[in-house]
VMD Tcl script that draws the C-alpha trace (Angstrom):
set ca {
  {37.42 -7.71 22.42}
  {35.01 -7.98 25.32}
  {31.33 -7.32 24.55}
  {29.94 -7.88 28.03}
  {30.26 -4.24 29.21}
  {28.58 -2.96 26.05}
  {25.74 -5.46 26.24}
  {25.18 -4.79 29.93}
  {25.04 -1.05 29.19}
  {22.42 -1.69 26.50}
  {20.33 -3.78 28.89}
  {20.66 -1.13 31.61}
  {19.62 1.71 29.29}
  {16.68 -0.31 27.95}
  {15.51 -1.10 31.48}
  {15.74 2.52 32.62}
  {13.94 3.72 29.47}
  {11.17 1.17 30.05}
  {10.71 2.27 33.64}
  {10.63 5.96 32.67}
  {8.05 5.31 29.95}
  {5.95 3.27 32.36}
  {5.92 6.08 34.94}
  {5.06 8.69 32.31}
  {2.29 6.51 30.89}
  {0.81 5.98 34.34}
  {0.93 9.71 35.04}
  {-0.80 10.46 31.74}
  {-3.45 7.84 32.54}
  {-4.12 9.39 35.94}
  {-4.29 12.92 34.51}
  {-6.71 11.75 31.85}
  {-8.91 10.22 34.52}
  {-9.10 13.50 36.44}
  {-10.52 15.44 33.50}
  {-14.13 16.49 33.71}
  {-16.13 14.00 31.66}
  {-18.12 15.37 28.76}
  {-21.78 14.48 28.64}
  {-22.67 13.24 25.18}
  {-25.12 10.92 23.53}
  {-25.11 7.29 24.57}
  {-23.94 6.23 21.10}
  {-20.31 5.17 20.79}
  {-17.97 7.76 19.31}
  {-15.30 5.69 17.61}
  {-16.95 2.35 16.94}
  {-19.92 1.19 14.97}
  {-22.20 -1.08 16.99}
  {-22.85 -4.42 15.33}
  {-25.84 -6.42 16.51}
  {-26.43 -10.03 15.62}
  {-30.21 -9.67 15.74}
  {-30.52 -6.76 13.32}
  {-28.72 -4.38 10.95}
  {-25.76 -2.33 12.09}
  {-26.26 1.27 13.08}
  {-25.32 3.74 10.34}
  {-22.01 5.53 10.90}
  {-22.08 9.05 12.33}
  {-21.53 12.02 10.08}
  {-17.85 12.79 9.57}
  {-16.72 9.32 10.66}
  {-14.68 7.26 8.27}
}
mol new
graphics top color blue
foreach p $ca { graphics top sphere $p radius 0.5 }
foreach p [lrange $ca 0 end-1] q [lrange $ca 1 end] { graphics top cylinder $p $q radius 0.2 }
display resetview
């Protein structure tokens, strides 16, 4: 029983899938960059700012 053809097929499929995902990810990145940016407050949306010289900013309403 020869496993080389099966293993080479697995490597080939994995390589092609990786390349396809890379191209799709790059296209999504470029499309995201072309969106019109929203103007919002200068405060971060997803992260809480931690400063070493003072207390942390309170989290925004609705943030977990």
